[in-house]
Each structure stands twice: as C-alpha cells, then as structure tokens.
SENU-370931 format. One record per residue (C-alpha): residue in three letters; x, y, z. Coordinates in steps of 0.25 Angstrom, whole numbers, plus 5000, padded with zeros to 4 digits. Each point is the difference from the previous one (the first is absolute). Example, Ala and Ser with C-alpha at 12.3 -4.5 7.8 and 13.67 -1.06 7.14 Angstrom:
2
{'ALA',{5049,4982,5031}}
{'SER',{5006,5014,4998}}
This chain:
466
{'MET',{4625,5118,4817}}
{'SER',{5003,5011,5008}}
{'GLU',{4994,5001,5014}}
{'PRO',{4988,5008,5003}}
{'GLY',{5003,5013,5003}}
{'PHE',{5013,4999,4995}}
{'PRO',{4999,5010,4988}}
{'ALA',{4993,5010,5011}}
{'ILE',{5013,5001,5009}}
{'PHE',{5009,5002,4987}}
{'VAL',{4992,5013,4995}}
{'THR',{5001,5004,5015}}
{'ALA',{5014,5000,5000}}
{'GLU',{5002,5005,4986}}
{'GLU',{4991,5013,5005}}
{'GLU',{5009,5002,5012}}
{'LEU',{5012,5000,4993}}
{'ARG',{4994,5010,4989}}
{'ALA',{4996,5009,5011}}
{'ARG',{5013,4999,5008}}
{'VAL',{5007,5003,4987}}
{'ARG',{4991,5012,4997}}
{'GLN',{5003,5006,5014}}
{'GLN',{5015,4998,4998}}
{'GLU',{4998,5007,4986}}
{'ALA',{4992,5012,5009}}
{'THR',{5010,5001,5011}}
{'GLY',{5013,5000,4990}}
{'ARG',{4994,5012,4991}}
{'LEU',{4997,5007,5013}}
{'GLY',{5016,4999,5002}}
{'LEU',{5003,5003,4988}}
{'ALA',{4993,5012,5001}}
{'ALA',{5005,5004,5014}}
{'LEU',{5014,4997,4995}}
{'ALA',{4996,5010,4988}}
{'GLY',{4999,5010,5009}}
{'ALA',{4984,5002,5000}}
{'GLU',{4995,5012,5007}}
{'LEU',{4993,4994,5013}}
{'ARG',{4986,5003,4997}}
{'ASP',{5001,4994,4985}}
{'LEU',{5007,4987,5009}}
{'LEU',{4988,4999,5009}}
{'GLY',{4989,5001,4988}}
{'GLN',{5007,4989,4993}}
{'ALA',{5001,4992,5013}}
{'VAL',{4985,5001,5003}}
{'GLU',{4997,4999,4985}}
{'GLU',{5009,4987,5000}}
{'VAL',{4993,4993,5013}}
{'THR',{4986,5002,4996}}
{'GLY',{5003,4993,4985}}
{'VAL',{5007,4989,5007}}
{'LEU',{4992,4997,5013}}
{'GLU',{4987,5006,4991}}
{'VAL',{4995,5006,5013}}
{'GLU',{4988,5012,4999}}
{'TYR',{5010,5008,5008}}
{'CYS',{5014,5004,5003}}
{'GLY',{5006,5011,5007}}
{'ILE',{5013,5006,5005}}
{'LEU',{4996,5007,5014}}
{'GLU',{5012,5009,5005}}
{'LEU',{5004,5001,5014}}
{'LEU',{4998,5015,5004}}
{'PRO',{5009,5008,5009}}
{'GLY',{4995,4999,5014}}
{'GLY',{4998,4984,4996}}
{'ASP',{4985,5000,5004}}
{'ARG',{4993,5001,4986}}
{'LEU',{5003,4993,4986}}
{'LEU',{4996,5008,4989}}
{'LEU',{4997,4993,4986}}
{'ARG',{5010,5004,4991}}
{'VAL',{4998,4992,4987}}
{'GLY',{4989,4990,4996}}
{'VAL',{4993,4992,4991}}
{'GLY',{4984,4999,5000}}
{'TRP',{4997,5008,5011}}
{'GLU',{4989,5011,4999}}
{'LYS',{5004,5013,4994}}
{'GLY',{5006,5011,5009}}
{'ARG',{5004,4988,5010}}
{'VAL',{5014,4999,4996}}
{'GLY',{5009,5011,5006}}
{'GLU',{4989,5004,5010}}
{'ALA',{4994,4988,5008}}
{'THR',{5009,4996,5013}}
{'VAL',{4997,4987,5008}}
{'GLY',{5006,4999,5015}}
{'THR',{5013,4994,5006}}
{'GLY',{5001,4989,5010}}
{'LEU',{4987,4992,5002}}
{'GLU',{4990,5010,4992}}
{'SER',{5004,4994,4987}}
{'GLU',{5005,4987,4991}}
{'ALA',{5011,5010,4996}}
{'GLY',{5003,5003,5014}}
{'TYR',{5001,4987,5006}}
{'ALA',{5008,4997,4988}}
{'LEU',{5012,5009,5005}}
{'LEU',{4999,4994,5013}}
{'SER',{5001,4986,4995}}
{'LYS',{5013,4992,4995}}
{'GLY',{4994,4996,4988}}
{'PRO',{4989,5002,4989}}
{'VAL',{4986,4999,5006}}
{'VAL',{4989,4991,4993}}
{'VAL',{4985,5003,5002}}
{'GLU',{4990,4991,4994}}
{'ASP',{4987,5007,5006}}
{'LEU',{5002,5014,5005}}
{'GLY',{4986,5000,5006}}
{'GLU',{5005,4988,5009}}
{'GLU',{5013,5007,5005}}
{'ARG',{5003,5000,5014}}
{'ARG',{5015,5005,4999}}
{'PHE',{4998,5014,4997}}
{'ASP',{4989,5009,4996}}
{'GLY',{4994,5002,4987}}
{'ALA',{5004,5013,4993}}
{'PRO',{4989,5008,4993}}
{'LEU',{5009,5001,4986}}
{'LEU',{4999,4984,4999}}
{'SER',{4984,4999,5004}}
{'GLU',{4995,5011,4991}}
{'HIS',{5006,4993,4989}}
{'MET',{4994,4987,5004}}
{'ALA',{5013,4993,5000}}
{'VAL',{5000,4986,5007}}
{'SER',{5014,4993,5000}}
{'GLY',{5014,5005,4999}}
{'VAL',{5013,5000,5002}}
{'SER',{5011,5011,5004}}
{'ALA',{5015,5001,5001}}
{'THR',{5008,5011,5008}}
{'ILE',{5008,5007,4991}}
{'ARG',{5013,5003,5007}}
{'ALA',{5012,5010,4996}}
{'GLY',{5013,5000,5007}}
{'GLY',{4995,4992,5012}}
{'SER',{4988,5009,5002}}
{'PRO',{4985,4999,4996}}
{'TYR',{4997,5009,4987}}
{'GLY',{4984,4994,4999}}
{'VAL',{4993,4989,4996}}
{'LEU',{4997,4993,4987}}
{'GLY',{4986,4994,5000}}
{'ALA',{4991,4991,4991}}
{'HIS',{4986,4997,5001}}
{'THR',{4989,4992,4993}}
{'LYS',{4984,5004,5001}}
{'GLU',{4998,4984,5001}}
{'LYS',{5005,4992,5011}}
{'ARG',{5013,4993,4995}}
{'VAL',{5012,4992,5006}}
{'PHE',{5013,5006,4996}}
{'ALA',{5009,4989,4998}}
{'GLU',{5014,4999,5006}}
{'ASP',{5008,5005,4987}}
{'GLU',{4991,5011,4998}}
{'VAL',{5004,5004,5013}}
{'LEU',{5013,4999,4997}}
{'PHE',{4999,5008,4988}}
{'LEU',{4994,5013,5007}}
{'GLN',{5012,5000,5009}}
{'GLU',{5009,4998,4990}}
{'VAL',{4994,5013,4994}}
{'ALA',{4999,5006,5011}}
{'ASP',{5015,4998,5005}}
{'VAL',{5004,5005,4984}}
{'LEU',{4994,5012,5003}}
{'GLY',{5007,5003,5014}}
{'VAL',{5013,4998,4993}}
{'ALA',{4996,5009,4990}}
{'ILE',{4996,5011,5010}}
{'VAL',{5012,4999,5007}}
{'ARG',{5009,5001,4987}}
{'GLY',{4992,5012,4997}}
{'ARG',{5001,5007,5012}}
{'GLU',{5016,4997,4999}}
{'GLU',{5000,5005,4987}}
{'SER',{4994,5013,5003}}
{'ASP',{5008,5002,5012}}
{'THR',{5012,4998,4991}}
{'ARG',{4994,5010,4989}}
{'SER',{4996,5011,5012}}
{'LEU',{5015,4999,5004}}
{'LEU',{5007,5002,4988}}
{'GLY',{4991,5009,4996}}
{'GLU',{5004,5009,5013}}
{'ARG',{5014,4995,4997}}
{'THR',{4999,5007,4987}}
{'ARG',{4994,5012,5005}}
{'TRP',{5011,5001,5011}}
{'ALA',{5010,5000,4990}}
{'ALA',{4994,5010,4992}}
{'GLU',{4998,5010,5010}}
{'THR',{5015,4998,5005}}
{'GLU',{5003,5002,4986}}
{'ARG',{4993,5013,4999}}
{'ARG',{5005,5003,5013}}
{'PHE',{5015,4998,4997}}
{'ALA',{4998,5008,4987}}
{'PHE',{4994,5012,5006}}
{'LEU',{5010,5001,5011}}
{'SER',{5012,4998,4989}}
{'GLU',{4995,5011,4992}}
{'ALA',{4997,5008,5014}}
{'ASN',{5014,4998,5004}}
{'ALA',{5006,5003,4987}}
{'ARG',{4991,5014,4998}}
{'LEU',{5003,5005,5015}}
{'SER',{5015,4996,4999}}
{'ALA',{5001,5010,4989}}
{'SER',{4995,5012,5008}}
{'THR',{5010,5011,5005}}
{'ASP',{4991,5006,5011}}
{'ALA',{4989,4998,5010}}
{'ARG',{4989,5007,4993}}
{'THR',{5002,4991,4986}}
{'VAL',{5002,4988,5011}}
{'LEU',{4987,5002,5006}}
{'ALA',{4992,5005,4987}}
{'THR',{5005,4989,4993}}
{'ALA',{4996,4989,5011}}
{'ALA',{4986,5006,5001}}
{'ARG',{4998,5000,4984}}
{'LEU',{5005,4985,4999}}
{'ALA',{4988,4995,5009}}
{'VAL',{4989,5007,4993}}
{'PRO',{4993,4992,4994}}
{'ALA',{5007,4988,5001}}
{'LEU',{4999,4999,5015}}
{'ALA',{4990,5011,5004}}
{'ASP',{4990,5011,4996}}
{'LEU',{5009,5009,5010}}
{'CYS',{5014,4999,5004}}
{'PHE',{5007,5010,5010}}
{'LEU',{5013,5002,5008}}
{'ASP',{4999,5007,5013}}
{'VAL',{5013,5005,5006}}
{'VAL',{5000,5005,5015}}
{'GLU',{5006,5013,5003}}
{'GLU',{5005,4998,5014}}
{'GLU',{5003,5016,5004}}
{'SER',{4986,5004,4998}}
{'ALA',{4994,4986,5003}}
{'THR',{4992,4998,4986}}
{'VAL',{4997,4991,4990}}
{'ALA',{5002,5005,4986}}
{'ARG',{4996,4992,4988}}
{'LEU',{5011,5002,4988}}
{'ALA',{4995,4992,4990}}
{'VAL',{4986,4996,4997}}
{'ALA',{4994,4991,4986}}
{'ARG',{4986,4999,4996}}
{'GLU',{4995,4992,4989}}
{'LEU',{4992,5010,4990}}
{'GLY',{4985,4999,5003}}
{'GLY',{5002,4993,5013}}
{'ALA',{4995,5003,5013}}
{'GLU',{4993,5012,4995}}
{'ASP',{4993,5003,5014}}
{'LEU',{5013,5001,5008}}
{'LYS',{5002,5013,5007}}
{'GLU',{5011,5009,4995}}
{'LEU',{5014,4993,5006}}
{'SER',{5007,5009,5011}}
{'SER',{5015,5000,4999}}
{'ARG',{5004,5001,5013}}
{'ARG',{4993,4999,5014}}
{'PRO',{5004,4998,5013}}
{'LEU',{5004,4987,5007}}
{'PHE',{4992,4992,5010}}
{'PRO',{5007,4989,5006}}
{'ASP',{4988,4994,5006}}
{'ALA',{4993,4999,4986}}
{'PRO',{4992,4987,5000}}
{'HIS',{5004,4998,4986}}
{'GLY',{5008,5006,4988}}
{'VAL',{5013,5005,4997}}
{'PRO',{5003,5004,5015}}
{'LYS',{4996,4986,5006}}
{'VAL',{5010,4995,4989}}
{'LEU',{5011,5008,5004}}
{'GLY',{4998,4997,5014}}
{'THR',{4998,4985,5000}}
{'GLY',{5010,4998,4988}}
{'ARG',{4992,4990,4995}}
{'PRO',{4990,5000,4988}}
{'GLU',{4985,5002,5000}}
{'LEU',{4990,4992,4991}}
{'PHE',{4986,5003,5000}}
{'PRO',{4994,4992,4989}}
{'GLU',{4986,5006,5002}}
{'ALA',{5001,5013,5004}}
{'ASN',{4988,5009,5004}}
{'ASP',{4997,5014,4995}}
{'GLU',{5007,5007,5015}}
{'ILE',{5013,4992,4996}}
{'LEU',{5000,5003,4987}}
{'GLN',{4999,5015,5002}}
{'ARG',{5009,5001,5013}}
{'VAL',{5012,4992,4992}}
{'SER',{4998,5007,4985}}
{'GLY',{5003,5014,5008}}
{'ASP',{4987,5003,5006}}
{'ASP',{5004,4999,5015}}
{'GLY',{4986,4996,5004}}
{'ARG',{4993,5012,4997}}
{'THR',{4986,5002,4993}}
{'GLY',{5002,4997,4985}}
{'PRO',{4994,4995,4988}}
{'SER',{4998,4985,5000}}
{'VAL',{5010,4991,4993}}
{'GLY',{4992,4987,5003}}
{'THR',{5008,4987,5003}}
{'GLY',{5012,4994,4995}}
{'SER',{5013,4994,5003}}
{'TYR',{5012,5006,5008}}
{'LEU',{5014,4996,5004}}
{'CYS',{5012,5009,5006}}
{'VAL',{5015,4995,5001}}
{'PRO',{5011,5008,5007}}
{'LEU',{5011,5005,4990}}
{'ARG',{5014,4998,5006}}
{'VAL',{5012,5008,4998}}
{'GLY',{5014,4995,5004}}
{'GLY',{4993,4993,5011}}
{'ARG',{4990,5011,5003}}
{'THR',{4986,5001,4998}}
{'LEU',{5000,5013,4994}}
{'GLY',{4985,4998,4993}}
{'ALA',{4990,4990,4996}}
{'LEU',{4993,4997,4986}}
{'GLY',{4986,4998,4999}}
{'LEU',{4991,4993,4990}}
{'VAL',{4985,5003,4998}}
{'SER',{4990,4992,4991}}
{'PHE',{4985,5006,4998}}
{'GLY',{4992,4997,4989}}
{'SER',{5009,4989,4994}}
{'GLY',{4997,4989,5008}}
{'ARG',{5013,4997,5004}}
{'ARG',{5002,4995,5015}}
{'TYR',{5012,5000,5006}}
{'GLY',{5007,4986,5008}}
{'GLU',{5013,4995,5006}}
{'GLU',{5005,5000,4986}}
{'ASP',{4998,5013,4997}}
{'VAL',{5005,5004,5012}}
{'ARG',{5014,4994,4997}}
{'LEU',{4999,5006,4985}}
{'ALA',{4998,5015,5006}}
{'GLU',{5012,4996,5010}}
{'GLY',{5008,4997,4987}}
{'LEU',{4997,5013,4993}}
{'ALA',{5004,5008,5013}}
{'HIS',{5013,4993,5001}}
{'SER',{5002,5003,4986}}
{'ALA',{4997,5015,5003}}
{'ALA',{5009,4999,5013}}
{'LEU',{5010,4995,4993}}
{'ALA',{5001,5011,4989}}
{'LEU',{5000,5011,5011}}
{'ASP',{5010,4994,5008}}
{'ASN',{5007,4999,4986}}
{'ALA',{4998,5015,4999}}
{'ARG',{5005,5003,5013}}
{'HIS',{5012,4993,4997}}
{'ARG',{5003,5008,4988}}
{'ARG',{4995,5013,5005}}
{'GLY',{5003,5000,5014}}
{'GLU',{4990,4997,5011}}
{'ALA',{5000,5012,5005}}
{'GLU',{4997,5006,4987}}
{'LEU',{4988,4988,4998}}
{'ALA',{4994,5004,5013}}
{'ARG',{5000,5015,4997}}
{'GLU',{4992,4997,4988}}
{'LEU',{4990,4991,5007}}
{'ILE',{4997,5011,5011}}
{'GLU',{4999,5010,4989}}
{'LEU',{4991,4994,4993}}
{'ALA',{4991,4996,5012}}
{'ARG',{5001,5015,5006}}
{'GLY',{4996,5004,4986}}
{'GLU',{4989,4992,4997}}
{'ARG',{5004,4997,4987}}
{'THR',{4994,4987,4996}}
{'ALA',{5004,4991,4987}}
{'THR',{4984,4999,4996}}
{'THR',{4999,4989,4987}}
{'ILE',{4987,4998,4993}}
{'LYS',{5004,4993,4987}}
{'SER',{4993,5000,4988}}
{'PRO',{4995,4988,4992}}
{'ASP',{5006,5007,4988}}
{'ALA',{5014,5001,5006}}
{'PRO',{5010,4992,4993}}
{'GLU',{5006,4989,5005}}
{'LEU',{5017,5005,5004}}
{'THR',{5011,4991,5004}}
{'ALA',{5006,5003,5013}}
{'ARG',{5012,5007,4995}}
{'GLN',{4991,5009,4991}}
{'THR',{4993,5003,5011}}
{'GLU',{5012,5005,5010}}
{'VAL',{5004,5008,4987}}
{'LEU',{4987,5006,4999}}
{'GLU',{4999,5003,5016}}
{'LEU',{5014,5006,4999}}
{'LEU',{4996,5009,4988}}
{'ALA',{4988,5004,5008}}
{'GLU',{5010,5005,5012}}
{'GLY',{5006,5008,4990}}
{'ARG',{5014,4991,4997}}
{'GLY',{5007,5002,4986}}
{'VAL',{5005,4989,4993}}
{'GLU',{5014,5001,5007}}
{'GLU',{4994,5000,5014}}
{'ILE',{4990,4988,4996}}
{'ARG',{5013,4992,4995}}
{'LYS',{5006,5002,5013}}
{'ASP',{4990,4997,5008}}
{'LEU',{4997,4987,4994}}
{'TYR',{5013,4997,4995}}
{'LEU',{4997,4999,4986}}
{'SER',{5007,5005,4986}}
{'ARG',{4995,5014,4994}}
{'ALA',{4995,4991,4988}}
{'THR',{4992,4991,5008}}
{'VAL',{4992,5011,5008}}
{'ARG',{4997,5008,4986}}
{'ASN',{4995,4987,4996}}
{'HIS',{4991,4998,5011}}
{'VAL',{4997,5014,4998}}
{'ARG',{4995,4999,4986}}
{'SER',{4992,4986,5004}}
{'LEU',{4993,5008,5011}}
{'LEU',{4995,5013,4990}}
{'LEU',{4996,4988,4989}}
{'ALA',{4991,4992,5012}}
{'LEU',{4995,5013,5005}}
{'GLY',{4997,5008,4986}}
{'ALA',{5009,5012,5004}}
{'HIS',{5009,5008,4992}}
{'SER',{5008,5005,5011}}
{'GLN',{5004,4995,5014}}
{'LEU',{4992,5011,5007}}
{'GLU',{4987,4994,4992}}
{'ALA',{5002,4987,5004}}
{'VAL',{5002,5003,5016}}
{'ALA',{4989,5009,5000}}
{'ARG',{4991,4988,4991}}
{'ALA',{5006,4991,5010}}
{'ARG',{4994,5005,5011}}
{'LYS',{4987,5002,4994}}
{'LEU',{5000,4984,4997}}
{'GLY',{5003,4997,5014}}
{'LEU',{5015,4996,4998}}
{'LEU',{5006,5010,5009}}
{'SER',{4997,5007,5015}}
{'ASP',{4993,5010,5000}}
C-alpha cells in the first residue's frame, strides 16, 4: 500500500514535466518563426501570445526602450485596455518594474506590487489591477531593446521554470532582433551597391556615346552644339557652353540646348556678355579658379545669373540645381560647360559633377582633334568668329524628333552646312555609297523628299542648331 501523500507528489511532478514541455514547445515555435524570417512585429506578437498561454496570465506585454532612454513604450501586448498598446509608456530606472528590470542582471519577480519597495508602481499596472508579475530584459547585441513582462490579477508565486521560460523567450527575441538588423543592413548595402552599379553603367554608356559622337565632329560649332544636345534631357533641362574671348574680355555663349517645355519662364538667353573676374559664381568664377562649381539647391538669383541674365531684373525661374565645369583644350581652360535643372526635380551632387566633367573632357578632346585636323590657328579663328558674331547654336529638341545614330547626325549637320556627298565623304572618311545610304536613311526618318527639305524639317524638330 502506498504511503500517504505519494499520489499527490507523483501528480505534481507530472504537471511540472508537462508544463516544461509546453514551455519548450513554445520557445521552439518562436525560434522557428525567427529563423523563417518573420517580421519583427509579428514575432513580438507571437511571443506575447505564447507567454500568455503557457503561463496562464491575464497580461503580457513587450515594452520597447525609446530613444533617449527615459521611457518604455508598450509596443505589443495581450489583455490591455483598448488604445493602450502602442500608446502607453512607463518610466525607466526605479520608476517602474520594467525600468528596474533593465538595471537588473536577471529577471525581476514580484509577488505583490502593492508591497513592493524596490521600485515605484507604474500607473499602467495599477490601472489594470495587476498584483503579481515577472519581467525579463530583451537584449539585442549587448544593448537593451526592451522588457518582456507577464502579470496576473491574483497574487501568485512564479515557479523557477516559469521565470526561466520568460527569460528564454526574451533571449530568442534578442537574437531575432539582431539578425533582423543585420539582414536589413545587408539588404540596404546590397540595394546601395545595385544602385551604384546601375548608375555607373548609365554614366559609362552616356560617356561612351558622347565620345563616339563628339569625336566624329569636324568643327568647333558642331562639337559644342552636339555636346549641349547630348546633355538635354539626359542630364539637364538646360545645358550651355561658354567660351571666353580674351581680347574683348567677354564670355560668348556658343551653344545652348533646352528641353522643350522646360524652364518656360527663363529670360531670353544672351549670347555675349562682359567677363566679370570677381563674379561670386557662374562661368567667370569657374574660368578663374579652373574648378567645378556646384549648387545642389540654387535660388532664383543664382539661376538667372548663370543662365545668362547677369543678375539683371528678370522673370522668376524659381529654384533648381546647377553645376558648371571647366572646358579644357590642350591644357588650357578655354571655356565652361554648365548644367541647370529647373522643374525636373533633379538635384546635382558630386557624381553629377564627375559626369559633367566627363562630357566636357570628351568635348575638349573633340576640339583638340579638330585643332590637329584643321590647324590651331584656324580653330581659334572659328571660335573667335563665333563669339564676335554672336552666333549661338541653340537646340530645342521636339518630342516628335526621330532618333538618329551618331553618324546620321554628323551627315545631317554637314548637309546643313551645304556640303555635298563628295565633301562629306572626305570629311568623314567614308565611301560615296555609304554617304548616299546615310542620306537616304535621313530622308526616310524625316519624311522628306529632298536634302533641302530634310534639313528644314530637322531644324524645325530641333535636331539642328539654329
């Protein structure tokens, strides 16, 4: 016959075993959810549900430490009055049980909040008539993230295994939070690298096309006009190229390109103006320093000045972005290339400066190549004649304009200059048959029946400088 009390002891041990199994199963489910990449809010919500069910408590919540470290916010919870989760806060330090838990080395167990002397009672718990509870700190990478707490309305002594279970859940959450942060950082870094690679490829493709088209040009006017046209709208709403005419101390705007419909309020651009060496910004400053100038956020006054208004009273152009880089030819700073953004929302940065410098370098190489082909004296005379004659190559490209290849554009520009097939053949080192094929393709693309009509339509569509 069994001794008195033996069955009761056997039942208690079995209950303890079952409770521990339930605790381990709950911790396991939570760990699997964390490994599966559950969203943090979902994982926190699952944690309070598991704790509530396993410990059979009325209240369970996770309080997140807010920036500044003086308050804890009830981020998720079970059993709390409507509107408290996501809104209610408690103090840190000795102002609350949760705050005291952050200062403790292990979990904090409270049998009766009304008799507690280690810390003050938080209104959140007293308002819900909580009596007993246990709290454990959630640590993420050595730093406190917050506190996991469980409370009852009736006085209760939490068993050792129950306290251990709560700490285990807090530890699982801490590991999951660290892993989530690392994955987020990795995704952010990967996204940044992907954007960087795409941007690098775009710049390379743009400069490759620019170099190919500019290197085929044979005169300064074509080089400058082509450079301006390449920049709009790929890089800017407005692009200009200015050259200094030293004898008269003036700056001549030899090429301008504008996006059709962009910068409608901009004052009519002047093609020639005095060179003011002490100008605070704009082409004179770039010519004087030999260094780029960048205004990511440019006001109305700056935009009017750099766009050719020279600070005179004119229509407002609003705000935008502006950069200007030197145009160096044969080791000499000959002029400057400027980019302006008005209504497109584009804001220039250092990467854009490097891209503009690449375009200016390609244009400078083309001018240097033209100098070797035609002689430095002849190229210099051409630039001076363009400046003194106030001839500005202005391009406003229509959306209806057909896309032409670099070679087609060169042939079209030579046709506009009155060159015949034989002259074009010699200038571009092509066969007669190839030139004729290009002319036929141009007529087809422009819907023209003659070379004269093709040139007229190209000017109307903004494919040729005025």
